[in-house]
N, C-alpha and C positions, 0 to 999 in steps of 0.2 A: 504493499499500500504506499509506503513512504521510503525514501532514500535519503540518507544524511539528514534525518530529522525533518524533512519537508514533504508536503504532498506532492505526488507525482504531477508533472506538468507536460501538457501537449501544446506546442506552439503552432498555430496555423498561419501561414504566410499568404496574405490576401483575404480580404473580407468581402469579396464580391459574391456572386451566387454560389460558386463551388466551395469557397471557404465557409460561408455562412451555413450552407446545407450540411457540411461536415461537422461544424460546431454544434448544430442542432442535434444531429445524430449522436455525437459523443455525449452531450448533455442528457439525452433521453436514455442512451444504452448503459451508461456508467453505473456500476453498483457500489464502487468504493470511491473514497475521496480522490478528487482529480481537479486540477486547475487547467481550464481551457483558455489559452491566450489567443485572441483573434486580432492579428496585426494587419493594418492597412496603411499604405504610404500616402494615399490620396483621400482626404476626408470625404469628398463628394462621391467616391466609389464605394464607400462602406455600405454593405447590403445591397449593392447594385452592380458594380463593375461598369465597364464601358457600355455594355449593352442596355442597361436600364436606368442609369443615373439621371436624376431630374434635370440638371443643368444642360445635359447634352441630348435630351429627348423631349421634343415638342409634344403637346397633347395630341397632335395628329399622328405621331409615330405609335403604331399599334404593333402587338405581337404578330409575327407572320402566321403563326398557327392560331387555332381557336382558343378562346379563354378556357375552355374545359380541359385543355391539355397542359395548362400552366401550373397545376399543383406541383409543389416541390417534393411531394410524397407519392410514389407510385402506388402505394397501398391505400391511398386516401385521395382518389382521383378528383373528387368534387371540392376539395379543400379551398382552392383559390377562388372559385366562383362563389362559394358560400361566404368566404371572407369579404369579397368585393361587394356582395349584396347586403350583408348583415353586420359586418364589423368595421369596414373601412370608414374613416372620417372624411366625409365629402365636403367639408366646409369650404375649402379653397378650390374645389373642382369647378371648371367652366360648366356653363349650362348644358352644353352638349352631352357631357358625361354625368352630371350630377343626378339626373333623373333616369339614367340608364339601368335597366334590369338586365344584368349580364346573364348570358346563356352559355350552354356547353359549346355550341358551334358558332357563337358570335365573336366580335372583336373586343379587345380591351386595350387601353393605352399602356404602353411599357412603363411610363414614369410612375405608375402606382405600385409597381412591383417591389421597390425598396420598402415601402410601408408594410406590405405583406410579409416580406422576409424579416423585417424588424419586429413585427408582431409575433411571429412564430419563434424567433430567437429569444425574445424577452420571455415568452411563455415557457420555452424549454428551460431557461435559467431558473425561473420561479419554481417549476415542477421537478427540478432535478433532485436526485437522492441527496441525503445529508452529506455535506463535505464536498459536493461537486459544484464548482463555481466557474463563472465566466468573467474574464477580464478583457475588455475591449480597449485597444491601445493603438496609438499612431506611430508611424516610423517606417523606414525602408530597410528591409533586410538585405544586406549586401554580401553576406558570406555565411557559410556554415563550416564547422569543424567537428568531425566525429572523434570523440575521445572516449575509449572504452565502450560502454553501452549507452552513452548519452551524446547529446549534440550541443555544441556551443553556437549560439545564434548571435551573429554580429548585426547590430541595428544602428542605423544613423537616424538621429532626430527622434529617439524614443519619447513618447508623450502619453501620459495617462496611465502609466504603470507605477505601482507603489515604489517610491524611491528607496525605501529601506531594503528592497530586494535587488536593487540594481548592482551589478558587478562591473566596474570600469574596465575597459579594454582598449587597446590601441586601435584607432580607427573607428571607434563607436562603442556604444554600450553592448555588453555581452550578457545574454540570458542563458542559463542552462536549462535544457529541455530533455525529457526522457523520450520524446518523439517529436518529430517535425512533419507537418503536412504542408506540401507545396501546392498552393491553389492560386497561382500567379496569373491565370487567365490567358487570353489571346494576346499575342504579341503583334505590334504594328509593323508593317512592311515599309521600308524606305524606298520610295519611287525614284529610281535612278534617272528616269526620263525628265523629272522635274527638279533635279538637283540645282539647276541654275536659277530657278525662280521660287525656291522653296519658301522664302520669306516674302514673296510678292503680295501686296495687299489684295490682288485680284485672285489669289489662290486660297482655297479652303482645304487645308491638308486633313483636318480632323472634323468631319461634319457632325460627329456625335460629341460635340463639346459646346460649352456655353458660347465661346467666341465664334465657333462654326455656325451654330444656329443663328446667332445675331447677324452674322455676315450674310447668310442666305436670306433672312427676312428683310435686311436693309437694301438689298440690290434693287436698282430701278425696275419697275414692273415691265418695262419694254426692253430690258437688257437681254443680250444674247448670253445664254448660259451653256457651258459644256460640262457634262457629268461624265466622269471617267468610271465606267461600270454600267451594267445593265441588269443586275440582280437586286436583291432585297434592299441594300443600303442605298443604291442608286434610285430605286423606286421611292424610298422614303424622301430623299432630297427632291425628286421631281414632284411628288405629291404635295410636299410642303409648299413649293412654289406655286403650284396650280391652285391649292386651296386658299392662298392669299391673293389670288387674282392676277397671277403673272400672265402677261400677254406676249412677251418676247419669245423668240425661238429657243428651244431647249434641245441641245444635242446630247444624245446618250451614246456613248462609244465604248466598245469592248472588243477584244480579240474574238470572242465566240459569237457575239451578236445574239446570244440566247436571252430570252426574257422569261419572266415568272408565269407559272400556271396559276389559275385562280381555283381555290377550293370551292366545291359546291356549297350552297348555303346551309345544308343540313349535314355537313361532313362529320363523320365519326371515324376515329382510328379503328382499323380492322387488320387482323393477321390471317392471311390465306395459307393453306397448305398446298404448295405446288411442288412438283417433282424437281429434282436438281437439274441444272443445265447439262446437256450432254456434249462434251467436247470432241467426241468421236475418235480421239487419238490418245494413245498411252503416253507418248513422248511429246515434249514441248517443241514446236516447230517454228518458233520466232514470233515476234510481237504482231506482225501483220496478220499471220495466220490465226493467232490467238484472238485477236480483235474480230476478225471475220467470223470465226466460229461462234464467239460469244454473242455477236450481233445477231446472227441467225437464230440462236437459241432465245435471245431476248425478244425478237419479233414473234417467235412461235409462242412464247409464254404470254406475251401481251394479247395475242390473238386468242389463246386458250381462256384467258380471264374474261375477255369480251364475250366469248361464246358460252362459257360455262357459268359465269357469274353475271348475269344480265342486270342485277341490281347495283353493281359497281359502276358509278359514273365514269365516263371516259376520261375525265380530267385527272382521275387518281389511279388509273390502271397501272401506270409506271411506278407509282409509290407502292402499290400492293405487290407488284412483282419484285421490286428492289428489297422490300422488307422480307418477302418469302425466301429470297435467295441468300439472305445473311447467313444462315447456318452452314450453307454449302461453300461460301466464298473462302474461308480460310484454307480449305483443302485445295480449292482451285488455284488460289494465289500462290500456294507453296511451289507449284511447278514453274512459276514465272521468275526468271533471274531478277536480282535486285535492280540492276540498271534498267531493265525493261519495265519493272513494276513502277519505278520512279517516273519513267517516261510516260507510262499509262496514266498515272495519277496527275502529272503535270498537263498532259495533253487533253485529258477528258475530265478534269476536275470540275469545270463549270457545268458540263453536261451531266455529270453524276449528281451535282447539287440540284439541278433543275428536275431531274428524274425522280429524286428522292423527296423533295419538299416543294411546297407551293406557298401561296400567301392568301390571306383573306381578301374578299372583294372590296372591303373598305379602302385598301391600299391600291389594288391592281386595277379596279374598274376605271378609276379616274385617269390613271396613267395610260392604260391601254386605249382608252377613247381618244386621248390626245396623240397617241402614236398611230392611229389609223391613217390610211392614205390621205395625204394632204393636210395632216394635222399639225399641231403646234410642236410636237416632239419628233425630231429626226433621229432615227436609229442608224448608226453607222458601225459596220463591222470592220475592224482593223486594229493593228498594233500601234500604239502611240510611241513613236521613236523619240520625240523631243517636245518639250514645251519651252517656248522662248518669249521674252518680252517684246511686245509689239507697240505700236504708236497709241497715244492717248490713254495710256494706262491699261491697255488690253493685253491679252496673252494669245499667242498663236500656237496651236497644237498641230504637230506633223503626224498624220495618221497613214500608216502603210497598209494598204489593202493587198489583195492577191495579185493584182496586175498594175496597180498605180498607187501613187502617194498623193494625198490631198491635204490641204491646210484648212483648219477651222479656227477662225478668230472669235474670241469671246470676251465679254466684259467680266465674267466670273467663271472660274474653273473650280469644280468640286471633285475632289479625289475620293472615290470609293474604291480603294485599291486593294482591300482585303488584308489578310493577316500574314505575318511571317511564320512559316512552319519550320524553317531551317534554324535550329537553335544555336548553330555556330555563327549566325548572323543577327541574332536578336539583340536589341539595344537594352541589355539588362546586366547590371554589375553582378547580380547574384548568379545568373545562369553562366555568365562568363567565368566566374570563379569556380563554380561547380565543375564546369567542363575542364578548365585548366588543371584543377586538382585531381581529376579522375573520379570525382564523386558522381558525375553524370556523364552519359554517353549519348550522342545523337542517335536517333532510331536508325539502325543499319539497313533494314530492308526498304524503308520508304523515304528516309531523310526528313521525316516529319515528326516533330516532338522528340522525346527522349525514351530510352529503354527503361521499362519497368517489368516486374514479374506479374504473375497472374493475380496477385493480390494488390497490385499498385505500388509495390515497394521499389524505390529507385535503385537502378543497377549501375555498376561501374563497368569499366572496360573489360574486366575479367568475367563479366556475366554473373557476378555474385552481388548480393545486396551491399550497398555502400554504407549502410548503417540504419538506424532507426528513422528512416526518412521515407515518406509515402507521397504520392502525387495524385491529385484529382484534377479533372477538367482538361483544358486545352493541351497541355504538354503530353497527354497520352494519346494524341491523335493517331500516330503511326501504329501503336499497339492495338488500338480499337479496330483499325483496318485489318491487320493481319490476324488478330486473335478472334475477333467477333464478326468480321466481314461487314462492319458498319462504314458506309461510304458517305461522301458529301458532308453536310453539316452534322449529320447524325454521329460523326466520329468525335464530336466535341461539344454537342449542344446540351440542352436541359436534360434530355432523356438519358444521355450518358452520365451526366453529373449526378442525377438521382441515384444511379447504381453505384457510382464511385463513392458517394458519400456513405452509403450503407456499408459497403464492402470495406472501405478503409477504416471507418469508425470501429467496426467489429474487430478487424485485424489488429488495430492499435490496442484495443482493450484485451484481446487475447494475450498479448504480450505483457501488458502492464498490470492487469488485475490478478490477485492471488487466487480468485475463485476459479480461474481457468488453468488447465494444464494441457498444452498442445501436444497430444500424443495421437498421431493418426491411427496407430494400431488399434486403439480403443474404439474406433468407429465400428469395428466388427461387433462390438457388444450391442450396438443398436440393431443390427440385422438379426441378432438372436432374440430380440424382443420387439418384433415388428410393430405390433399394434400399440404397445405402450410407447415405443420410440416415436411413432407418428403423433401420438398425443403430446408428448414432450415437445416435439418440434413445433407443433401448432400453437402450444401454450407460449413458447418462446417468441414465435412470430407475433402473437398478440401483445406480449410484453414490449417487444421492440416498437410496435406500431402505436402503442398507447401514449396519449399526450399527458395524462394526469399521473402524478406520483402514486396516488392511492390505488389506482387501477393496476399499475405495474407491480406494487408491493403485494396486492392480492394474487396476481398471476404468478409472482415469484414463489409464493408459498405453495400453490398448486403444482408449479413446475418442479420444485424440490421434492415434493412427495412422489411425482411421477418418475423422477430420476432415481430415487431410492427403490422404486418398484422394478425398474430396469436392472438394477444391481441384484435384487432378489431373484429375478427371473434368470439371469445369467448364472448366478450361483447354483440355483436348483438344477440347472441344465449341466452342471459339472464343470463349468468354465471358471477361470480365474476372474473374480469380479474386478471390474475396472474401478478406479478411484472416482469419487464424486466430481472433483475438478476436471478429470479427463472426460467423463461423460458429459459434463456441462459444456465443455469445449466442443465435443462432437455434436451435441444438440444445437448449439448456437451456430456452428459452422454450417450445419444443414439448414437452419432457419434462415441464415443469410443468403444461401443459394436460392431458396424459395422466394425471398423478397426481391431478388434481382433477376428473376426469370424473364428473359428477353423473348421467349417464344409466344407470349400472349400479350394482349393489350393491358394497360393498367386496370381498366374496368373488369376485364376477365380475371386478372390477377387477384383483385380484391375478393372476388367471389370464390376463387380457388383457395385463398387463404382463410376462408371462413369469416371474412370481415364484411358481411353484407350490409350491416348498419354502419353509419359514419363512425370513424375512429374517435374515441374519447379519451 
């Protein structure tokens, strides 16, 4: 429970969605005294990150998916909608949203999400077990050092942490942690083609920032605007201009030229059981042949869904196929050499994103109408080679198409250039130090994110854990692709983060709490008491899903009785009885697997877990 006379401490680096979700799970799951320290370097990103923070998200910026898919708990699918309708403080909301009754398939503004996360975090802290506490602090983590079984966390500008516990260190304050969770979010890409004008007043480098939103709203209504990108963030910028009455031409430019699909108005997530793609050959015969075969199978699968599932709207057939293929993709991708896999992801990344996710009509209908033939929005397919200063404060974009190069001059250029997936190039002192010291390794197969094991533990160059350091969210993109076949935004989005938070919180507590004993051999004891083991696992699922301390305590009592019955059953069968901590670990590990089951929708998962009524 304690080391050197103090409560065990977990430091979470990053208090956006991934960090906050993991903190909530730790506060709910922990049975023994634990201090959870949630660090965030940017105050406006606390409980929000770049995707949801209020200053960078106008009220017109809505989730691309439906409100009913935004609960941060997979096992409590209606939680966000219920919060928005019955708990949210709407005092300062604009009239458009103040009277809205949010629905499962409808839109919701992104900027209310921090309030939701803050509400659930505060509740988790209030309802935590005795001795389990939360500290929210500011400061930038710039380095980690693994010493024995703990981590020294180097922080610049630490603020909001009890000064009596600070330990001075060179280059910043040092906190000692028993485990560190890296929840650093998505990294921004540096656009080389804009290097010469990066500080130009007509360039919006960060459209999801207070300054970026202000610049977009302040542009002349008849100004020519160029938006770099044609997917979700580009749609956000274009829709914001159109909703404020912009009359000037808007150029949307991307290498792929792909645009978003619109979800049908009554869309609900669904998982189909489709056969695996047949690649017809035992050996890999090159990238071109691989793409050809996979394309044939894709078209066949889409046609089969249209024929055999007539209730599936045509707009989401590709989403259904992509989801159904996820279990098969790890084996399929294993045959592709790393260099070809990287080329495949680079060349088809935008297409994979469009096939896997769409957006709600609130965003797309306005933009698509303006993009129609002869409309206000001009869609251009091509690679931007350069952006240079032009006359009268304008910027000129050089766009290389398949057969020619054209120049687009604009009064305002908005860069929606995406994330940086290569961690050797990210602008982060922490990740630079982790890579330099060999505590982290860029993902070898995909070049996206960093290497982690099946539990999210950070791996070094030797392929073994670097220490008690886990990773959640964006840095696990490459691992999600090759381990789970999750492509497009689903490799790092809310759906992935929900599972990461459960898995990592449980894994951390397996290591830190004395009530667990990680002995894989004792899992066999569960198979010898099948019915009772199933009861224990479901009781632990309910314990982990419960919001109230009293409910968890009641379930813990029933769970302990059930575990003792498993010991009795295995003893009567002539086996060596497993220890209670070992059985408790085996039960909790199995419960964690059930809570992170990717083969079903969250609503189906809730039913399978026996949580038909709202979690309490």
